[in-house]
N, C-alpha and C positions, 0 to 999 in steps of 0.2 A: 446067212447074214445074222449078226447079233446086234441088238439095240438095248442099251441099258442106261439107267439113271446112275450117275457116278458122283454126284455131289451138288453143292451149291456154291456160288460165288457172288461177289458184289460187283455190279457193272453200273457205272453212272449213278451210284448211290442206291441202286435197287437190287433186291435179291433176284438172282438168276439161277435156274436149274440147268445143270450141265449134264449132257447126255453123250454117250459114246456109241457110234455106229461102226460096226466092223464088217465091211463088205468083203466078200471072198476075193482074194488076189489084189487087194488094194490096202494101203495104210489106213489105220483107223481115222475116223472123222469125229471131231468134237463139235458139239452144237450147244449153244446157250439160248435159252428162252426165258423171258421175264416171268417170274413166278406168279405174279398177280393175274396175268391174262394170257400167258404162253405166247406173247409176241416174240418172234425170232429176233435175236440180237447179234449173234456172232457165230461163225463157222471157222474151224481151223483143222488143217491136215498137213501132211508132208508129201511132197512130190520131188523125186530125185534129189534127196537130201536138203531140200529147201522147204521152208514153212510157207504155206499158202493160207492167208487169212482174209476173210470177208467180214465186215460188220455193218450194222445199220448206221446210216449217216447220223452224225451227232452223238454217237455212243463212244465213250472213252474205251480204248483197248484195254484188255486184261494184260497183266504181266505174263511172261512165258509160263507154260504149265508147270515146269520144275519149281517155280517160285510160288505157286499157288498152294495154299493149305489143302491137304487131302488129295493132291494130284498124284496120279500114278505114272510111272515111267512107261515110255513107249518103246 
């Protein structure tokens, strides 16, 4: 399993660190944590060609990864 920091984004006006978790046999999982205190904000992955996204209540969603600066293709 690999885990790496892949960039930063803005979520609800705050800087968020974006991480990529690559579990064996599964699609990658993207995770966002608020940079100031590492509070979990959002998770995104794919399952059977659908996007699965969870986010902390009250947090505005990010645009799809392809539209984010510095996003890598999956």
